[in-house]
N, CA, C and O atoms as CSV, one atom per row, in Angstrom:
chain,resi,resn,atom,element,x,y,z
A,1,UNK,N,N,0.846,-1.170,0.000
A,1,UNK,CA,C,0.000,0.000,0.000
A,1,UNK,C,C,0.897,1.240,0.000
A,1,UNK,O,O,1.967,1.251,0.609
A,2,UNK,N,N,0.447,2.257,-0.680
A,2,UNK,CA,C,1.183,3.520,-0.712
A,2,UNK,C,C,0.600,4.481,0.317
A,2,UNK,O,O,-0.512,4.302,0.813
A,3,UNK,N,N,1.385,5.500,0.614
A,3,UNK,CA,C,0.923,6.531,1.541
A,3,UNK,C,C,-0.338,7.209,1.003
A,3,UNK,O,O,-1.264,7.503,1.758
A,4,UNK,N,N,-0.365,7.450,-0.298
A,4,UNK,CA,C,-1.513,8.110,-0.913
A,4,UNK,C,C,-2.776,7.259,-0.770
A,4,UNK,O,O,-3.848,7.774,-0.454
A,5,UNK,N,N,-2.637,5.950,-1.008
A,5,UNK,CA,C,-3.784,5.053,-0.877
A,5,UNK,C,C,-4.258,5.008,0.577
A,5,UNK,O,O,-5.458,4.997,0.852
A,6,UNK,N,N,-3.306,4.983,1.491
A,6,UNK,CA,C,-3.635,4.966,2.916
A,6,UNK,C,C,-4.444,6.209,3.290
A,6,UNK,O,O,-5.470,6.112,3.963
A,7,UNK,N,N,-3.977,7.367,2.851
A,7,UNK,CA,C,-4.651,8.621,3.191
A,7,UNK,C,C,-6.006,8.768,2.500
A,7,UNK,O,O,-6.866,9.515,2.966
A,8,UNK,N,N,-6.193,8.057,1.391
A,8,UNK,CA,C,-7.457,8.139,0.654
A,8,UNK,C,C,-8.523,7.198,1.213
A,8,UNK,O,O,-9.679,7.256,0.793
A,9,UNK,N,N,-8.151,6.341,2.143
A,9,UNK,CA,C,-9.111,5.378,2.690
A,9,UNK,C,C,-10.162,6.103,3.527
A,9,UNK,O,O,-9.870,7.130,4.139
A,10,UNK,N,N,-11.388,5.568,3.554
A,10,UNK,CA,C,-12.443,6.196,4.361
A,10,UNK,C,C,-12.141,6.114,5.855
A,10,UNK,O,O,-11.408,5.233,6.305
A,11,UNK,N,N,-12.708,7.032,6.604
A,11,UNK,CA,C,-12.476,7.091,8.055
A,11,UNK,C,C,-12.906,5.807,8.751
A,11,UNK,O,O,-12.342,5.447,9.784
A,12,UNK,N,N,-13.891,5.116,8.201
A,12,UNK,CA,C,-14.356,3.862,8.809
A,12,UNK,C,C,-13.292,2.770,8.777
A,12,UNK,O,O,-13.361,1.811,9.545
A,13,UNK,N,N,-12.309,2.914,7.889
A,13,UNK,CA,C,-11.239,1.922,7.771
A,13,UNK,C,C,-10.052,2.226,8.679
A,13,UNK,O,O,-9.015,1.571,8.575
A,14,UNK,N,N,-10.189,3.198,9.559
A,14,UNK,CA,C,-9.071,3.633,10.403
A,14,UNK,C,C,-8.482,2.465,11.189
A,14,UNK,O,O,-9.189,1.773,11.922
A,15,UNK,N,N,-7.203,2.262,11.029
A,15,UNK,CA,C,-6.403,1.239,11.689
A,15,UNK,C,C,-6.942,-0.175,11.463
A,15,UNK,O,O,-6.992,-0.998,12.378
A,16,UNK,N,N,-7.344,-0.426,10.216
A,16,UNK,CA,C,-7.742,-1.782,9.853
A,16,UNK,C,C,-6.485,-2.615,9.579
A,16,UNK,O,O,-5.371,-2.109,9.713
A,17,UNK,N,N,-6.648,-3.869,9.201
A,17,UNK,CA,C,-5.510,-4.770,8.998
A,17,UNK,C,C,-4.569,-4.258,7.909
A,17,UNK,O,O,-3.351,-4.392,8.027
A,18,UNK,N,N,-5.125,-3.677,6.856
A,18,UNK,CA,C,-4.296,-3.167,5.767
A,18,UNK,C,C,-3.441,-1.987,6.242
A,18,UNK,O,O,-2.269,-1.881,5.880
A,19,UNK,N,N,-4.021,-1.116,7.038
A,19,UNK,CA,C,-3.257,0.011,7.578
A,19,UNK,C,C,-2.217,-0.478,8.586
A,19,UNK,O,O,-1.097,0.032,8.619
A,20,UNK,N,N,-2.579,-1.454,9.400
A,20,UNK,CA,C,-1.603,-2.036,10.327
A,20,UNK,C,C,-0.406,-2.574,9.552
A,20,UNK,O,O,0.740,-2.326,9.925
A,21,UNK,N,N,-0.670,-3.309,8.474
A,21,UNK,CA,C,0.417,-3.872,7.668
A,21,UNK,C,C,1.299,-2.765,7.092
A,21,UNK,O,O,2.521,-2.906,7.045
A,22,UNK,N,N,0.685,-1.668,6.656
A,22,UNK,CA,C,1.454,-0.537,6.133
A,22,UNK,C,C,2.415,-0.010,7.194
A,22,UNK,O,O,3.595,0.202,6.918
A,23,UNK,N,N,1.906,0.202,8.411
A,23,UNK,CA,C,2.744,0.766,9.466
A,23,UNK,C,C,3.790,-0.225,9.966
A,23,UNK,O,O,4.898,0.180,10.321
A,24,UNK,N,N,3.462,-1.507,10.001
A,24,UNK,CA,C,4.463,-2.511,10.383
A,24,UNK,C,C,5.614,-2.477,9.389
A,24,UNK,O,O,6.778,-2.461,9.789
A,25,UNK,N,N,5.301,-2.464,8.100
A,25,UNK,CA,C,6.342,-2.419,7.074
A,25,UNK,C,C,7.170,-1.141,7.193
A,25,UNK,O,O,8.396,-1.182,7.089
A,26,UNK,N,N,6.509,-0.016,7.409
A,26,UNK,CA,C,7.202,1.263,7.553
A,26,UNK,C,C,8.146,1.245,8.758
A,26,UNK,O,O,9.308,1.636,8.646
A,27,UNK,N,N,7.648,0.794,9.897
A,27,UNK,CA,C,8.449,0.785,11.122
A,27,UNK,C,C,9.588,-0.226,11.043
A,27,UNK,O,O,10.692,0.052,11.512
A,28,UNK,N,N,9.335,-1.395,10.456
A,28,UNK,CA,C,10.404,-2.386,10.289
A,28,UNK,C,C,11.498,-1.833,9.372
A,28,UNK,O,O,12.686,-2.033,9.626
A,29,UNK,N,N,11.095,-1.141,8.315
A,29,UNK,CA,C,12.066,-0.513,7.424
A,29,UNK,C,C,12.898,0.539,8.136
A,29,UNK,O,O,14.101,0.651,7.903
A,30,UNK,N,N,12.260,1.306,8.999
A,30,UNK,CA,C,12.986,2.313,9.778
A,30,UNK,C,C,14.001,1.647,10.703
A,30,UNK,O,O,15.117,2.142,10.863
A,31,UNK,N,N,13.613,0.519,11.313
A,31,UNK,CA,C,14.542,-0.204,12.186
A,31,UNK,C,C,15.768,-0.675,11.413
A,31,UNK,O,O,16.893,-0.546,11.897
A,32,UNK,N,N,15.560,-1.217,10.223
A,32,UNK,CA,C,16.675,-1.683,9.395
A,32,UNK,C,C,17.596,-0.513,9.057
A,32,UNK,O,O,18.815,-0.626,9.182
A,33,UNK,N,N,17.019,0.605,8.631
A,33,UNK,CA,C,17.820,1.787,8.296
A,33,UNK,C,C,18.629,2.266,9.495
A,33,UNK,O,O,19.797,2.630,9.353
A,34,UNK,N,N,18.022,2.268,10.660
A,34,UNK,CA,C,18.712,2.736,11.861
A,34,UNK,C,C,19.855,1.798,12.220
A,34,UNK,O,O,20.952,2.257,12.539
A,35,UNK,N,N,19.616,0.491,12.173
A,35,UNK,CA,C,20.694,-0.463,12.468
A,35,UNK,C,C,21.854,-0.295,11.484
A,35,UNK,O,O,23.018,-0.350,11.879
A,36,UNK,N,N,21.536,-0.090,10.213
A,36,UNK,CA,C,22.585,0.122,9.212
A,36,UNK,C,C,23.348,1.412,9.485
A,36,UNK,O,O,24.573,1.441,9.373
A,37,UNK,N,N,22.635,2.480,9.843
A,37,UNK,CA,C,23.293,3.760,10.114
A,37,UNK,C,C,24.190,3.663,11.342
A,37,UNK,O,O,25.280,4.235,11.362
A,38,UNK,N,N,23.739,2.941,12.368
A,38,UNK,CA,C,24.563,2.744,13.565
A,38,UNK,C,C,25.840,2.003,13.194
A,38,UNK,O,O,26.931,2.394,13.609
A,39,UNK,N,N,25.706,0.940,12.418
A,39,UNK,CA,C,26.885,0.161,12.018
A,39,UNK,C,C,27.843,1.001,11.177
A,39,UNK,O,O,29.055,0.954,11.384
A,40,UNK,N,N,27.304,1.769,10.231
A,40,UNK,CA,C,28.151,2.626,9.401
A,40,UNK,C,C,28.857,3.684,10.244
A,40,UNK,O,O,30.020,3.998,9.992
A,41,UNK,N,N,28.177,4.226,11.227
A,41,UNK,CA,C,28.786,5.238,12.097
A,41,UNK,C,C,29.894,4.625,12.937
A,41,UNK,O,O,30.942,5.243,13.131
A,42,UNK,N,N,29.672,3.416,13.438
A,42,UNK,CA,C,30.721,2.742,14.226
A,42,UNK,C,C,31.953,2.463,13.378
A,42,UNK,O,O,33.083,2.655,13.826
A,43,UNK,N,N,31.729,2.014,12.160
A,43,UNK,CA,C,32.857,1.762,11.255
A,43,UNK,C,C,33.594,3.063,10.971
A,43,UNK,O,O,34.825,3.087,10.952
A,44,UNK,N,N,32.859,4.137,10.752
A,44,UNK,CA,C,33.485,5.437,10.482
A,44,UNK,C,C,34.307,5.904,11.672
A,44,UNK,O,O,35.394,6.453,11.492
A,45,UNK,N,N,33.804,5.696,12.889
A,45,UNK,CA,C,34.549,6.090,14.090
A,45,UNK,C,C,35.841,5.294,14.192
A,45,UNK,O,O,36.899,5.850,14.486
A,46,UNK,N,N,35.752,3.989,13.949
A,46,UNK,CA,C,36.943,3.138,14.040
A,46,UNK,C,C,37.992,3.511,13.003
A,46,UNK,O,O,39.185,3.312,13.230
A,47,UNK,N,N,37.561,4.050,11.869
A,47,UNK,CA,C,38.508,4.379,10.807
A,47,UNK,C,C,39.160,5.751,10.992
A,47,UNK,O,O,40.100,6.091,10.274
A,48,UNK,N,N,38.669,6.533,11.944
A,48,UNK,CA,C,39.245,7.862,12.161
A,48,UNK,C,C,40.594,7.751,12.862
A,48,UNK,O,O,40.719,7.097,13.898
A,49,UNK,N,N,41.589,8.392,12.287
A,49,UNK,CA,C,42.910,8.462,12.909
A,49,UNK,C,C,43.081,9.845,13.519
A,49,UNK,O,O,42.487,10.818,13.054
A,50,UNK,N,N,43.892,9.925,14.558
A,50,UNK,CA,C,44.175,11.218,15.166
A,50,UNK,C,C,45.449,11.770,14.534
A,50,UNK,O,O,46.540,11.257,14.784
A,51,UNK,N,N,45.313,12.813,13.716
A,51,UNK,CA,C,46.491,13.395,13.070
A,51,UNK,C,C,47.358,14.173,14.063
A,51,UNK,O,O,46.900,14.568,15.135
A,52,UNK,N,N,48.604,14.379,13.684
A,52,UNK,CA,C,49.546,15.094,14.546
A,52,UNK,C,C,49.235,16.591,14.614
A,52,UNK,O,O,49.446,17.219,15.651
A,53,UNK,N,N,48.749,17.151,13.543
A,53,UNK,CA,C,48.441,18.576,13.502
A,53,UNK,C,C,47.237,18.865,14.402
A,53,UNK,O,O,46.185,18.248,14.233
A,54,UNK,N,N,47.374,19.800,15.363
A,54,UNK,CA,C,46.276,20.088,16.290
A,54,UNK,C,C,44.979,20.529,15.602
A,54,UNK,O,O,43.891,20.166,16.051
A,55,UNK,N,N,45.080,21.294,14.537
A,55,UNK,CA,C,43.874,21.740,13.834
A,55,UNK,C,C,43.160,20.552,13.192
A,55,UNK,O,O,41.935,20.448,13.245
A,56,UNK,N,N,43.936,19.666,12.592
A,56,UNK,CA,C,43.346,18.470,11.991
A,56,UNK,C,C,42.778,17.551,13.064
A,56,UNK,O,O,41.727,16.939,12.870
A,57,UNK,N,N,43.470,17.454,14.195
A,57,UNK,CA,C,42.999,16.607,15.293
A,57,UNK,C,C,41.666,17.120,15.827
A,57,UNK,O,O,40.778,16.333,16.155
A,58,UNK,N,N,41.530,18.428,15.911
A,58,UNK,CA,C,40.271,19.012,16.386
A,58,UNK,C,C,39.138,18.707,15.405
A,58,UNK,O,O,38.013,18.421,15.815
A,59,UNK,N,N,39.439,18.768,14.134
A,59,UNK,CA,C,38.433,18.465,13.114
A,59,UNK,C,C,37.992,17.002,13.197
A,59,UNK,O,O,36.804,16.699,13.087
A,60,UNK,N,N,38.944,16.109,13.390
A,60,UNK,CA,C,38.635,14.682,13.519
A,60,UNK,C,C,37.830,14.434,14.787
A,60,UNK,O,O,36.888,13.641,14.785
A,61,UNK,N,N,38.198,15.107,15.861
A,61,UNK,CA,C,37.464,14.932,17.118
A,61,UNK,C,C,36.029,15.439,16.986
A,61,UNK,O,O,35.105,14.845,17.543
A,62,UNK,N,N,35.844,16.525,16.258
A,62,UNK,CA,C,34.494,17.037,16.015
A,62,UNK,C,C,33.673,16.024,15.219
A,62,UNK,O,O,32.501,15.804,15.521
A,63,UNK,N,N,34.276,15.412,14.210
A,63,UNK,CA,C,33.573,14.388,13.427
A,63,UNK,C,C,33.234,13.177,14.294
A,63,UNK,O,O,32.141,12.622,14.191
A,64,UNK,N,N,34.165,12.775,15.141
A,64,UNK,CA,C,33.926,11.646,16.048
A,64,UNK,C,C,32.746,11.963,16.980
A,64,UNK,O,O,31.872,11.125,17.202
A,65,UNK,N,N,32.741,13.171,17.509
A,65,UNK,CA,C,31.656,13.592,18.402
A,65,UNK,C,C,30.311,13.571,17.667
A,65,UNK,O,O,29.307,13.127,18.225
A,66,UNK,N,N,30.290,14.045,16.433
A,66,UNK,CA,C,29.073,14.049,15.632
A,66,UNK,C,C,28.569,12.625,15.400
A,66,UNK,O,O,27.372,12.362,15.511
A,67,UNK,N,N,29.489,11.703,15.076
A,67,UNK,CA,C,29.106,10.311,14.833
A,67,UNK,C,C,28.572,9.644,16.099
A,67,UNK,O,O,27.622,8.864,16.037
A,68,UNK,N,N,29.176,9.948,17.238
A,68,UNK,CA,C,28.685,9.402,18.507
A,68,UNK,C,C,27.266,9.907,18.770
A,68,UNK,O,O,26.417,9.151,19.243
A,69,UNK,N,N,27.011,11.161,18.469
A,69,UNK,CA,C,25.655,11.709,18.634
A,69,UNK,C,C,24.651,11.025,17.707
A,69,UNK,O,O,23.507,10.793,18.096
A,70,UNK,N,N,25.071,10.704,16.488
A,70,UNK,CA,C,24.202,9.982,15.551
A,70,UNK,C,C,23.844,8.620,16.133
A,70,UNK,O,O,22.680,8.220,16.117
A,71,UNK,N,N,24.841,7.911,16.645
A,71,UNK,CA,C,24.608,6.592,17.241
A,71,UNK,C,C,23.679,6.710,18.437
A,71,UNK,O,O,22.744,5.923,18.583
A,72,UNK,N,N,23.933,7.686,19.288
A,72,UNK,CA,C,23.106,7.870,20.486
A,72,UNK,C,C,21.650,8.152,20.116
A,72,UNK,O,O,20.735,7.555,20.683
A,73,UNK,N,N,21.443,9.055,19.175
A,73,UNK,CA,C,20.079,9.386,18.744
A,73,UNK,C,C,19.379,8.159,18.166
A,73,UNK,O,O,18.217,7.893,18.472
A,74,UNK,N,N,20.093,7.422,17.334
A,74,UNK,CA,C,19.497,6.240,16.712
A,74,UNK,C,C,19.187,5.155,17.739
A,74,UNK,O,O,18.157,4.488,17.645
A,75,UNK,N,N,20.069,4.977,18.718
A,75,UNK,CA,C,19.818,3.964,19.746
A,75,UNK,C,C,18.615,4.333,20.609
A,75,UNK,O,O,17.911,3.451,21.100
A,76,UNK,N,N,18.375,5.621,20.795
A,76,UNK,CA,C,17.189,6.048,21.546
A,76,UNK,C,C,15.910,5.883,20.728
A,76,UNK,O,O,14.824,5.771,21.297
A,77,UNK,N,N,16.027,5.866,19.413
A,77,UNK,CA,C,14.859,5.711,18.549
A,77,UNK,C,C,14.381,4.254,18.494
A,77,UNK,O,O,13.185,4.006,18.343
A,78,UNK,N,N,15.290,3.303,18.612
A,78,UNK,CA,C,14.915,1.891,18.472
A,78,UNK,C,C,13.842,1.442,19.461
A,78,UNK,O,O,12.892,0.783,19.037
A,79,UNK,N,N,13.936,1.759,20.756
A,79,UNK,CA,C,12.859,1.345,21.670
A,79,UNK,C,C,11.510,1.986,21.330
A,79,UNK,O,O,10.461,1.382,21.556
A,80,UNK,N,N,11.538,3.195,20.793
A,80,UNK,CA,C,10.289,3.845,20.402
A,80,UNK,C,C,9.637,3.102,19.236
A,80,UNK,O,O,8.415,2.958,19.186
A,81,UNK,N,N,10.460,2.634,18.305
A,81,UNK,CA,C,9.926,1.858,17.190
A,81,UNK,C,C,9.361,0.533,17.682
A,81,UNK,O,O,8.302,0.097,17.230
A,82,UNK,N,N,10.072,-0.110,18.614
A,82,UNK,CA,C,9.576,-1.367,19.184
A,82,UNK,C,C,8.246,-1.149,19.901
A,82,UNK,O,O,7.339,-1.975,19.800
A,83,UNK,N,N,8.135,-0.039,20.622
A,83,UNK,CA,C,6.894,0.261,21.326
A,83,UNK,C,C,5.751,0.465,20.323
A,83,UNK,O,O,4.634,-0.001,20.551
A,84,UNK,N,N,6.028,1.148,19.235
A,84,UNK,CA,C,4.999,1.351,18.213
A,84,UNK,C,C,4.575,0.018,17.608
A,84,UNK,O,O,3.387,-0.211,17.378
A,85,UNK,N,N,5.534,-0.857,17.351
A,85,UNK,CA,C,5.202,-2.172,16.800
A,85,UNK,C,C,4.373,-2.994,17.783
A,85,UNK,O,O,3.456,-3.708,17.376
A,86,UNK,N,N,4.688,-2.899,19.063
A,86,UNK,CA,C,3.901,-3.653,20.045
A,86,UNK,C,C,2.494,-3.065,20.173
A,86,UNK,O,O,1.537,-3.792,20.441
A,87,UNK,N,N,2.373,-1.765,19.985
A,87,UNK,CA,C,1.035,-1.148,20.017
A,87,UNK,C,C,0.212,-1.586,18.807
A,87,UNK,O,O,-1.005,-1.743,18.909
A,88,UNK,N,N,0.859,-1.782,17.680
A,88,UNK,CA,C,0.141,-2.324,16.520
A,88,UNK,C,C,-0.344,-3.733,16.847
A,88,UNK,O,O,-1.486,-4.089,16.556
A,89,UNK,N,N,0.535,-4.530,17.453
A,89,UNK,CA,C,0.184,-5.919,17.778
A,89,UNK,C,C,-0.992,-6.001,18.747
A,89,UNK,O,O,-1.804,-6.921,18.656
A,90,UNK,N,N,-1.091,-5.045,19.674
A,90,UNK,CA,C,-2.206,-5.107,20.638
A,90,UNK,C,C,-3.355,-4.147,20.286
A,90,UNK,O,O,-4.205,-3.844,21.123
A,91,UNK,N,N,-3.360,-3.682,19.038
A,91,UNK,CA,C,-4.450,-2.843,18.502
A,91,UNK,C,C,-4.654,-1.525,19.238
A,91,UNK,O,O,-5.775,-1.019,19.294
A,92,UNK,N,N,-3.592,-0.961,19.803
A,92,UNK,CA,C,-3.715,0.355,20.430
A,92,UNK,C,C,-2.988,1.440,19.634
A,92,UNK,O,O,-3.059,2.615,19.993
A,93,UNK,N,N,-2.298,1.066,18.569
A,93,UNK,CA,C,-1.574,2.018,17.730
A,93,UNK,C,C,-2.573,2.912,17.002
A,93,UNK,O,O,-3.540,2.428,16.413
A,94,UNK,N,N,-2.333,4.212,17.048
A,94,UNK,CA,C,-3.188,5.163,16.350
A,94,UNK,C,C,-4.332,5.700,17.188
A,94,UNK,O,O,-5.147,6.487,16.707
A,95,UNK,N,N,-4.393,5.272,18.449
A,95,UNK,CA,C,-5.469,5.705,19.343
A,95,UNK,C,C,-4.863,6.408,20.549
A,95,UNK,O,O,-3.845,5.962,21.078
A,96,UNK,N,N,-5.472,7.493,20.986
A,96,UNK,CA,C,-5.005,8.256,22.138
A,96,UNK,C,C,-5.131,7.405,23.397
A,96,UNK,O,O,-6.180,6.809,23.643
A,97,UNK,N,N,-4.066,7.348,24.195
A,97,UNK,CA,C,-4.092,6.589,25.451
A,97,UNK,C,C,-5.111,7.154,26.429
A,97,UNK,O,O,-5.773,6.400,27.143
A,98,UNK,N,N,-5.237,8.462,26.467
A,98,UNK,CA,C,-6.112,9.096,27.457
A,98,UNK,C,C,-7.588,9.064,27.062
A,98,UNK,O,O,-8.446,8.701,27.866
A,99,UNK,N,N,-7.872,9.446,25.823
A,99,UNK,CA,C,-9.277,9.589,25.423
A,99,UNK,C,C,-9.816,8.406,24.629
A,99,UNK,O,O,-11.029,8.215,24.539
A,100,UNK,N,N,-8.914,7.614,24.052
A,100,UNK,CA,C,-9.355,6.517,23.200
A,100,UNK,C,C,-9.768,6.962,21.808
A,100,UNK,O,O,-10.235,6.156,21.002
A,101,UNK,N,N,-9.595,8.247,21.528
A,101,UNK,CA,C,-9.951,8.797,20.219
A,101,UNK,C,C,-8.844,8.495,19.207
A,101,UNK,O,O,-7.682,8.346,19.585
A,102,UNK,N,N,-9.201,8.406,17.923
A,102,UNK,CA,C,-8.172,8.200,16.899
A,102,UNK,C,C,-7.231,9.399,16.823
A,102,UNK,O,O,-7.667,10.547,16.904
A,103,UNK,N,N,-5.956,9.125,16.669
A,103,UNK,CA,C,-4.962,10.190,16.532
A,103,UNK,C,C,-5.013,10.754,15.117
A,103,UNK,O,O,-4.815,11.951,14.911
A,104,UNK,N,N,-5.275,9.902,14.162
A,104,UNK,CA,C,-5.369,10.325,12.766
A,104,UNK,C,C,-4.114,9.981,11.993
A,104,UNK,O,O,-3.063,9.689,12.563
A,105,UNK,N,N,-4.252,10.023,10.697
A,105,UNK,CA,C,-3.140,9.687,9.825
A,105,UNK,C,C,-2.426,10.948,9.416
A,105,UNK,O,O,-1.447,10.890,8.672
């Protein structure tokens, strides 16, 4: 299913099996991308050498810091994706916890 088809569905179809499948596929794809990005960032960190020139060393350290932040952000996203997938499994995804109203697409 495409995003356009999903958005064109009638309100009565909100969070039906077809929409659940769309979101499961989307979230699983996001998990794969995040795992790949984490691995690529780790490889990039391992390949960084500390040059003798202080200016170059500072530049490398800044890149290392940026990559660590990418890994940290991605690792914090993974549990959120798992939580969304578990909410799909228990049919609470897309519904407000407090009011029980649909959140909407």
